[in-house]
MARLUM-814395 format. One record per atom (N, C-alpha, C): residue in one letter; z negated, x, y negated. Coordinates in steps of 0.05 Angstrom, whole numbers, plus 32768, in hexadecimal, padded with zeros to 4 digits. Layout:
<nodes>
AZXY;...
</nodes>
This chain:
<nodes>
M809D83BB8074;M808383AE8076;M80878391807E;G807183868088;G8072836A808F;G806F83588077;T8068833F807B;T8066832C8065;T804D83328055;L8038833E8061;L802083448052;L801C83628051;G8012836B803A;G800D83878036;G7FF383918044;K7FED83AA803E;K7FD683B6804A;K7FC483C28035;T7FA983BE8038;T7F9683C98025;T7F8983E28030;I7F8C83F88021;I7F8084128029;I7F6C841A8014;V7F53841E801C;V7F3E8427800A;V7F3C8445800C;I7F3D84537FF5;I7F3A84707FF4;I7F1D84767FEC;A7F0F84837FFE;A7EF284887FFB;A7EEC84A67FFD;S7ED484AD7FF6;S7ECB84C97FF9;S7EAD84C97FFC;G7EA384DE8009;G7E8684E0800D;G7E7784E97FF4;K7E8584F67FE2;K7E7985007FC9;K7E8E85017FB4;G7E8585047F9B;G7E9885077F85;G7EA585237F85;G7EBB85257F77;G7EC8853F7F75;G7EDB85477F8B;T7EE085357F9D;T7EF2853B7FB4;T7F1085397FAD;G7F16852C7F96;G7F3185277F8F;G7F3B850C7F99;K7F2984F97F9D;K7F3084DF7FA8;K7F4284D07F95;T7F3D84D07F7B;T7F4D84C17F68;T7F6984CE7F65;M7F6A84E97F65;M7F8384F77F65;M7F9484EF7F7D;F7F8784EE7F94;F7F9684E77FAC;F7FA084CA7FAB;S7F8F84B77FA1;S7F97849B7F9E;S7FAF84987F8D;A7FAF84A67F76;A7FC584A47F63;A7FDF84AE7F6F;N7FDE84C57F7C;N7FF684D17F87;N800084C37FA0;L7FED84B87FB0;L7FF684A97FC7;L8004848F7FBE;G7FF984817FAA;G800584697FA0;G8021846F7F95;A802384847F85;A803D848C7F79;A805184937F8F;T804884A07FA4;T805A84A87FBA;T806484907FC9;L8052847E7FD0;L805A84657FDE;L806E84557FCE;A806984547FB3;A807C84457FA2;A809784537FA2;R8097846D7FA1;R80B0847C7FA1;R80BF84787FBC;R80B184727FD1;R80BD846D7FEB;R80C584507FEE;G80C484417FD8;G80CE84267FD9;G80BA84117FE0;R80A184197FE1;R808B84057FE8;R807F83FA7FCE;R807E83E07FCB;R807183D57FB4;R805383DA7FB7;T804883E87FA4;T802C83F37FA7;T801C83ED7F8E;V800383E57F92;V7FF183E17F7C;V7FD883F37F80;L7FD184017F6C;L7FB884127F6C;L7FA284027F5E;V7F8C83FD7F6B;V7F7683EE7F60;V7F5E84007F5D;D7F5584057F45;D7F3E84167F40;D7F2584057F42;M7F15840B7F57;M7EFB83FD7F5B;M7EE3840E7F54;D7EE884257F47;D7ED284367F3F;D7EC7842C7F25;T7EBA84157F26;T7EB084077F0E;T7E9D84197EFE;G7EA2841A7EE4;G7E9184297ED2;G7E9884467ECF;L7EA784517EE3;L7EAF846D7EE3;L7ECD846F7EE7;R7EDC845C7EDB;R7EF9845B7EE1;R7F0884737ED6;N7F1A847E7EE6;N7F2A84957EDE;N7F4784937EE7;L7F4C84807EF8;L7F67847D7F04;L7F7C84787EEE;D7F7484697ED9;D7F8784647EC3;D7F8F847E7EB5;L7F7C84917EB3;L7F8284AB7EA6;L7F9584BC7EB8;Y7F9084BB7ED2;Y7FA184CA7EE5;Y7FBD84C07EE5;L7FC184A77EDF;L7FDC849B7EDE;L7FE8849B7EC2;G7FD884A27EAE;G7FE284A27E92;G7FE584867E88;L7FD584737E92;L7FD984577E8B;L7FC1844B7E7B;E7FAF845E7E71;E7F9684547E65;E7F9C84427E4C;N7FB284467E3F;N7FB884367E27;N7FC6841C7E2E;N7FCC84177E47;N7FDA83FF7E50;N7FC783EA7E5B;V7FAD83F17E5E;V7F9A83DF7E6B;V7F9083CA7E57;V7F9383B17E5E;V7F88839B7E4E;V7F72838D7E5E;Y7F7983857E76;Y7F6683787E88;Y7F60838B7EA0;D7F4983877EAC;D7F4283987EC3;D7F3B83877EDB;V7F3583957EF1;V7F3083877F0B;V7F1883747F08;S7F04837B7EF9;S7EED836A7EF5;S7EF583507EE7;D7F0783527ED3;D7F11833A7EC6;D7F1F83277EDA;V7F2E83337EEC;V7F3C83227F01;V7F2783157F13;L7F1483257F1D;L7F00831A7F30;L7EED83067F23;N7EE983087F09;N7ED882F57EFB;N7EE782DE7EEF;G7F0282DD7EF4;G7F1182C67EEB;G7F1982C77ECD;V7F1682DE7EC0;V7F1D82E07EA4;V7F3B82E07EA0;C7F4A82EB7EB4;C7F6782EC7EB2;C7F7382E97ECE;R7F8D82E57ECE;R7F9C82E37EE7;R7FA382FF7EF1;I7FA983027F0B;I7FAF831C7F17;I7FC6832A7F08;K7FDB831B7F02;K7FF383277EF5;K7FEC83327EDA;Q7FD983267ECC;Q7FD183307EB1;Q7FC4834B7EB2;A7FB783517EC9;A7FA9836A7ECC;A7FB983807ED8;L7FD1837A7EE1;L7FE3838E7EEE;L7FF2839D7ED9;V7FF083B77EDA;V7FFE83C97EC7;V801483D77ED7;K802D83D47ECE;K804483E17EDB;K804683FE7ED3;D8049840F7EE7;D804C842C7EE2;D806A84317EE0;K807484377EC8;K8091843A7EC3;K809C84547ECF;S808A84677ED6;S809384807EE1;S809A847D7EFF;F808E84697F0C;F809384657F28;F809984477F2D;P80B2843F7F2D;P80B984237F32;P80AC84197F4C;G80A084017F4A;G809383F67F62;G807583FC7F62;L806B840C7F4F;L804F84137F4E;L804184037F38;F802B83F67F3F;F801B83E77F2C;F7FFE83F17F2D;F7FEF83EB7F18;F7FD483F57F16;F7FC183DF7F0B;M7FA983DE7F16;M7F9583CC7F0C;M7F7B83DC7F06;A7F7383DD7EEE;A7F5C83EE7EE5;A7F4183E37EEE;A7F2E83F57EF0;A7F1283EE7EF4;A7F0683E67ED9;S7EF083D87EDA;S7EE183D27EC2;S7ED483EB7EB7;P7ED483F07E9D;P7EC684077E92;P7EA784047E93;K7E9E83EB7E99;K7E8183E67E9A;K7E7883E47EB7;P7E6083EE7EBD;P7E5583EC7ED8;P7E5483CF7EE1;D7E5783CB7EFB;D7E5783B07F07;D7E3C83A37F02;D7E3C838A7EFB;D7E23837B7EF6;D7E19836D7F0E;G7E2683717F25;G7E1C83667F3E;G7E28834B7F45;E7E3A83417F34;E7E4683277F3A;E7E5E83297F4D;I7E6A83407F4F;I7E8183447F60;I7E78834B7F7C;T7E84833E7F90;T7E7C83427FAC;T7E94834C7FBC;P7E9083567FD5;P7EA6835D7FE6;P7EBA83467FEB;L7EAF832E7FEB;L7EC083167FF0;L7ED483137FD9;H7ECB83177FC0;H7EDD83167FA9;H7EF483297FAC;V7EEE83427FB5;V7F0283567FB9;V7F15834F7FCF;K7F0B83437FE5;K7F1C833B7FFB;K7F3083267FF2;V7F2783127FE2;V7F3982FD7FD8;V7F4E830A7FC7;L7F46831D7FB5;L7F5A832A7FA4;L7F6F83397FB5;C7F6583487FC9;C7F7783587FDA;C7F8A83467FEA;D7F80832F7FF3;D7F91831C8002;D7FA883127FF0;K7FA2830E7FD7;K7FB683047FC4;K7FCA831B7FBE;L7FC083337FBA;L7FD1834A7FB4;L7FE483507FCC;K7FDA834B7FE4;K7FEA83507FFC;K8004833F7FFD;Q800383297FEF;Q801B83177FEE;Q803083227FDA;I802883367FCA;I803A83417FB6;I8042835E7FBC;F802F836D7FC8;F8032838A7FCC;F803383927FE9;D804083A87FEF;D804083B48009;D802583C3800E;Y801C83D07FF9;Y800383E07FFB;Y7FF183DB7FE3;I7FD883D67FE9;I7FC383D47FD5;I7FB183ED7FDA;I7FB183FF7FC7;I7FA184187FCA;I7F8984157FB7;I7F7184147FC3;I7F5884117FB3;I7F4A842B7FB1;D7F4684347F98;D7F36844C7F93;D7F1984447F91;A7F0A844A7FA6;A7EEE84417FA8;A7EDB84557F9A;P7EC3844D7F93;P7EAF84607F89;P7EA884757F9E;A7EA2848D7F95;A7E9A84A27FA8;A7E7E849C7FB3;G7E7A84A67FCC;G7E6084A47FD8;G7E5984887FE3;L7E3F84847FE8;L7E36846B7FF3;L7E26845B7FDF;D7E3084457FD6;D7E2084337FC6;D7E2D84187FC8;D7E2384057FB8;D7E2D83E97FBA;D7E4A83E87FB2;G7E5383FA7FA0;G7E6F83FB7F98;G7E8283FF7FAE;L7E7A84107FC2;L7E8B84157FD9;L7E8D83FC7FEA;A7E7783EF7FEE;A7E7683D67FFF;A7E8883C17FF2;I7E8883BF7FD8;I7E9983AB7FCA;I7EB683B37FCD;A7EBD83CC7FC9;A7ED883D57FCB;A7EE483D17FE7;L7ED283D27FFB;L7EDB83CF8017;L7EE083B2801F;G7EDB839F800C;G7EDD83838012;G7EF8837B801E;G7F0E83878014;G7F28837F801D;G7F368394802E;A7F2783A88037;A7F3383C08044;A7F3E83B98060;D7F5783C38064;D7F6283C3807F;D7F5C83DE808C;E7F5C83F3807C;E7F56840E8086;E7F4B841F806F;V7F3F84358076;V7F3484488063;V7F3F84648067;I7F4584718051;I7F4B848D8051;I7F36849C8041;M7F2884AE804F;M7F1384BE8041;M7F1E84D98039;V7F1984E08020;V7F2284FA8015;V7F0A850D8017;I7F0F85238025;I7EF985378029;I7F0485528020;T7EF18565801B;T7EF985808014;T7EEC85938027;P7EF785AB8029;P7EEB85BF803C;P7ED185CB8031;E7EBD85BA8030;E7EA285C38028;E7E8E85B6803B;Y7E7985C48040;Y7E6585BA8053;Y7E5885A08049;S7E54859E802F;S7E4885868024;S7E5B856E8027;S7E7585738023;S7E88855D8026;S7E8A85558043;M7E8885688055;M7E8885628072;M7E718550807A;R7E5985578070;R7E4185478076;R7E43852B806B;D7E4B852A8051;D7E4D850F8044;D7E6284FE8051;C7E77850B805A;C7E8D84FC8068;C7E8384EF8081;E7E7284FD8091;E7E6884F280A9;E7E5584DA80A3;V7E4584DD808E;V7E3384C78086;V7E4284AE807F;V7E5784B1806E;V7E67849A8065;V7E77848E807C;T7E81849F808E;T7E8F849580A6;T7E7D848380B7;M7E64848B80BA;M7E51847A80CA;M7E4D846080BB;A7E4B846180A0;A7E4684498091;A7E5E84368093;L7E7684428093;L7E8E84318095;L7E8E842180AF;K7E85842E80C4;K7E83841F80DE;K7E70840880DC;E7E5A840C80CD;E7E4783F680C9;E7E5483DF80B8;Y7E6683E680A7;Y7E7483D28097;Y7E8A83C580A7;G7E8E83CE80C0;G7EA383C380D1;G7EBE83CF80CD;I7EC083E680BF;I7ED983F480BB;I7EDC840980D1;G7EEE840580E4;G7EF1841880FA;G7F0A842A80F7;F7F1C842180E5;F7F35842F80E2;F7F33844280CA;V7F2B845B80CF;V7F27846F80BA;V7F37848880BF;H7F44849280AB;H7F5284AC80AD;H7F4984BE8096;Y7F5184D78097;Y7F4684EB8084;Y7F5C84FB8078;I7F588503805F;I7F6985168051;I7F57852E8049;L7F6085468050;L7F51855E8048;L7F5E8569802F;N7F5085678019;N7F5A856F7FFF;N7F4E858A7FF6;K7F5B85967FE2;K7F5285AF7FD6;K7F5185C57FEB;V7F6485C67FFD;V7F6485DA8012;V7F6C85F58007;N7F5B8609800B;N7F6186258003;N7F618636801C;T7F78863B8027;T7F7A864A8040;T7F6F8666803E;R7F7186728027;R7F66868D8024;R7F48868E8028;L7F3A867A801C;L7F1D8678801F;L7F168672803C;M7F2686608048;M7F2086598064;M7F2386718077;K7F3986808073;K7F3D86978084;K7F2886AD8080;A7F1D86AE8068;A7F0886C28062;A7EEC86B9806A;G7EEB86A08075;G7ED18695807E;G7EBF868C8067;L7ECC8688804F;L7EBD86808037;L7EBE86618033;A7ECC86548044;A7ECD86368044;A7ED0862D8061;P7EC486168068;P7EC6860E8084;P7EE38609808C;S7EE9861280A5;S7F04860D80B0;S7F0585F280BD;L7F1C85EA80C5;L7F1F85D080D2;L7F0F85CF80EC;K7F0C85E680F9;K7EFD85E88112;K7EE085E0810F;E7ED585E380F6;E7EB985DC80F1;E7EB485BF80EC;F7EC985B080E6;F7EC6859480E2;F7EC4858580FD;P7EB4857080FE;P7EB285618117;P7ECD85588121;R7ED08557813B;R7EE9854F8148;R7EF085338140;T7EDC8522813C;T7EE185068135;T7EEF8504811A;I7EED85198109;I7EFA851980EF;I7F15852780F2;T7F16853F80FE;T7F2F854E80FF;T7F45853F810E;D7F3D852F8122;D7F5185208131;D7F5F850B8120;K7F528504810A;K7F5D84EE80F9;K7F6584F780DD;I7F68851180DA;I7F73851C80C1;I7F91851780C0;I7F9A850980AB;I7FB6850280A9;I7FC585128094;G7FB785258088;G7FC485368074;G7FB1854A8067;L7FBD8560805E;L7FAF85758050;L7FBC85788034;V7FAC857C8020;V7FB685818005;V7FAA859B7FFB;Q7FBB85AE7FF6;Q7FB185C87FED;Q7FA685C87FD1;E7F9485DA7FCC;E7F8985DD7FB1;E7F9F85E97FA0;D7FA585DD7F89;D7FBB85E67F78;D7FB485DF7F5B;E7FB785F37F49;E7FB085ED7F2D;E7FC385D97F20;N7FDB85D67F2B;N7FED85C27F21;N7FE385A67F24;I7FD285A17F38;I7FC685877F3C;I7FB385817F25;H7FA385957F1D;H7F9185917F07;H7FA0858C7EED;I7FB6859B7EE9;I7FC685987ED1;I7FD2857B7ED0;S7FDC85727EE7;S7FE985587EE8;S7FD585417EE2;T7FBD85437EED;T7FA9852E7EE8;T7FA1852E7ECB;N7F9F85457EBE;N7F9885467EA2;N7FAE853B7E90;M7FC7853E7E9A;M7FDE85347E8A;M7FE385167E8F;G7FD5850B7EA4;G7FD984EE7EAA;G7FF484E97EB8;V7FFD84FD7EC8;V801684FA7ED7;V801085027EF4;P801384F07F07;P800F84F87F23;P802085117F2A;I801485237F39;I8022853C7F40;I803C85377F4F;V803E85207F5D;V8056851A7F6D;V806E85127F5B;F8069850F7F41;F807F85097F2E;F8094851F7F30;M808B85387F35;M809D854E7F3A;M80A5854E7F57;E80BC85437F5D;E80C4853D7F79;E80C885557F8B;D80D1856B7F80;D80D985817F91;D80C485967F96;T80AB858E7F92;T809585A17F97;T808A859D7FB3;Y807D85B17FBE;Y807185AF7FD9;Y805C859A7FDA;I804E85957FC3;I803985817FC3;I804585657FC5;A805B85607FB7;A806985467FB9;A807285417FD6;K807D85567FE2;K808685537FFE;K806E854E8011;N8058855B800A;N803F8557801A;N8036853A8019;F8036852F8000;F802E85137FFD;F80428500800A;D805B8508800A;D806F84F78017;D806A84F68035;N8063850C8041;N805C850D805D;N804384FC8063;I802F84FD8051;I801784ED8055;I801E84D08053;A802F84C88040;A803784AC803D;A804684A38056;K805784B48062;K806584AC807A;K805284A78091;R803D84B78093;R802984B380A8;R801A849980A3;I80138493808A;I8005847A8084;I80168462808B;E803084648086;E8043844E808C;E8044844880AA;T8040845E80BA;T8044845B80D7;T802A845880E6;L8013845A80D8;L7FF9845780E6;L7FF6843C80F2;Q7FED843B810A;Q7FE884228118;Q7FCA8420811D;Q7FBF84098119;Q7FA28406811F;Q7F9C840B813C;E7F8684198141;E7F7F8420815C;E7F6F840A816A;
</nodes>
């Protein structure tokens, strides 16, 4: 990486797509690949990333404390001992009171870029002010979608909104892929997604009960290195490392 890191916002058109699971495992994979990575939970009021990482008991300060000047950045950074090089900053458990702006987040990301190779922001699902705030420091966006018609529609809506926010560099992850349902015509196939989306899909993650088990246990699924899912995430991380802005 260069002297400054890159900020990637993980977004979704609706809840339930597996956005937070993807954020946690992408961060862990990048750290395992030798990239200093920080996961920042910006899903204020509905934070879950700490649970996915098994770090809920290690949180003292959160991102709102940093942005409001209650503490320094380093005080809010929690080191993940399972993945050397991975750090975490929790979201506030309370809904945002409106004092935090996209500019606050940009300043935070600019400072984090001097320390980390990658800043992965887990944004709130859907379209609301929380997404606009999370996008404050974004260099690019990865949207997590599922093979459902509702997810497809919501994805298009959020993609159009991202353009209005000035975010033109967007890629997609198709999560919860069930090839059996797709082949049976019980779930939309890739052919049914708009070409503007399929051309920018950088990875597929199959539906697997082990993912649900890992999130409930607070251990990213990629902790088990020799699984096909871990290799899948490693390939996704490689693509992210080599992506060039268009």
